[in-house]
C-alpha positions as CSV (number, residue, x, y, z in Angstrom):
1,M,95.1,170.2,138.2
2,F,95.5,166.8,137.7
3,S,97.7,163.8,138.0
4,L,98.0,160.5,136.0
5,S,96.8,157.4,137.6
6,Q,98.1,154.0,137.7
7,D,96.0,153.0,135.0
8,N,96.6,155.9,132.7
9,S,93.5,158.0,133.4
10,Y,93.6,161.5,134.8
11,V,92.4,162.0,138.7
12,P,91.8,165.5,139.9
13,R,94.7,166.6,142.2
14,A,92.2,166.7,145.2
15,L,92.3,165.7,148.7
16,I,88.7,165.0,150.4
17,V,88.6,164.8,154.3
18,D,85.6,164.4,156.6
19,T,85.7,163.0,160.5
20,E,83.3,160.7,159.8
21,P,83.4,157.7,157.1
22,S,79.6,158.0,156.0
23,V,80.2,160.5,153.1
24,I,83.7,159.5,151.9
25,D,82.2,156.0,151.9
26,A,79.2,156.7,149.7
27,L,81.7,158.8,147.3
28,K,83.4,155.5,147.0
29,R,80.8,153.5,146.0
30,G,78.6,156.4,144.1
31,S,79.1,157.4,140.3
32,F,82.1,159.3,140.7
33,Q,84.0,156.3,142.2
34,K,86.9,156.0,139.5
35,L,87.1,160.0,139.1
36,F,89.0,160.3,143.1
37,S,92.0,158.4,144.5
38,D,91.4,156.1,147.1
39,E,94.6,157.5,149.1
40,N,93.4,161.1,148.5
41,M,89.9,160.2,150.9
42,I,90.6,160.5,154.3
43,S,87.9,160.1,157.0
44,G,88.1,159.6,160.6
45,K,85.8,157.4,162.7
46,E,83.6,160.2,164.7
47,S,81.7,162.8,163.8
48,A,82.7,166.7,164.9
49,A,79.1,167.1,166.0
50,S,78.7,170.6,164.3
51,N,80.8,171.6,167.3
52,Y,83.6,173.8,166.4
53,A,85.7,172.7,169.5
54,V,85.4,169.1,168.7
55,G,86.6,169.6,165.1
56,Y,89.5,172.1,165.8
57,Y,90.9,170.4,168.9
58,G,89.1,166.4,169.1
59,V,88.7,164.8,165.8
60,G,90.5,167.5,163.6
61,K,93.9,167.7,165.6
62,T,93.9,163.8,165.1
63,L,93.5,163.9,161.5
64,A,95.6,166.8,160.7
65,S,98.8,165.2,160.3
66,K,97.5,162.3,158.3
67,V,95.8,165.3,156.3
68,M,99.2,167.4,155.8
69,D,101.0,164.1,155.0
70,Q,98.9,163.1,152.2
71,L,98.6,167.0,150.9
72,T,102.5,167.2,150.8
73,R,102.6,164.1,148.6
74,L,100.2,165.5,146.3
75,A,102.6,169.1,146.6
76,E,105.9,167.0,145.6
77,D,104.0,165.7,142.7
78,C,103.4,169.3,141.7
79,N,106.0,170.6,138.8
80,S,105.3,174.5,140.4
81,L,103.0,174.6,143.3
82,Q,101.0,178.0,142.9
83,G,98.7,177.7,145.8
84,I,96.1,175.7,147.5
85,A,92.3,175.9,147.3
86,V,90.3,175.0,150.3
87,F,86.3,174.3,149.9
88,R,84.8,173.8,153.1
89,S,81.2,173.9,155.1
90,I,81.5,176.4,158.1
91,S,78.1,175.7,159.5
92,G,79.4,172.8,161.3
93,G,82.4,170.8,163.3
94,T,84.2,169.3,160.7
95,G,84.2,172.4,157.9
96,S,84.9,175.5,160.6
97,G,87.1,173.6,163.1
98,M,88.7,170.9,161.3
99,G,88.9,173.2,158.5
100,S,90.5,176.0,160.8
101,R,93.0,173.6,161.7
102,I,94.0,172.6,158.6
103,I,94.3,175.9,156.9
104,E,96.3,177.1,160.0
105,T,98.7,174.2,159.3
106,I,98.9,174.5,155.9
107,K,99.8,178.0,156.3
108,N,102.7,177.2,158.5
109,A,103.9,174.5,156.2
110,Y,103.8,176.4,152.9
111,P,103.9,180.0,154.3
112,N,104.9,181.4,150.6
113,K,101.4,179.7,149.1
114,T,98.1,181.1,147.9
115,I,95.8,179.6,150.0
116,I,92.3,180.3,148.5
117,D,89.4,179.5,151.4
118,L,86.2,178.9,149.7
119,N,83.2,178.5,152.3
120,I,80.1,176.8,151.8
121,C,76.7,177.7,153.8
122,S,74.6,174.3,154.0
123,S,71.6,176.2,155.1
124,S,70.2,179.5,154.2
125,E,69.6,180.2,158.1
126,V,73.0,179.9,158.6
127,C,73.9,182.0,156.1
128,F,71.7,184.8,157.1
129,H,73.1,184.5,160.6
130,F,76.6,185.3,159.2
131,N,74.9,187.9,157.2
132,L,76.5,186.4,153.7
């Protein structure tokens, strides 16, 4: 769950991804900036604009190889990789579209590993429409 950083502190073995840089930049400047490794924060240059297709076929497709390269590095650091947990918001293009593409790519790359997909609804209206 954690790996040892260059300054001998423990950091979560987490990969943080967004299609546009504002959220990642805020995390890098915020109170948790030393908690996560900068190389494990990946962002694109444009928003998926709450559009599944843009997240899946557009921006998500562009970021998928970069995400998988870094995920492979993280997996190789594990003594015995048991599975991968994905936390994503399902109300827009990044979490829904790009998230689906990344999960599909992970499943193809690690077919015998457990993938836990935890979804977050950003509003009660969205959750209501999905009958959650």
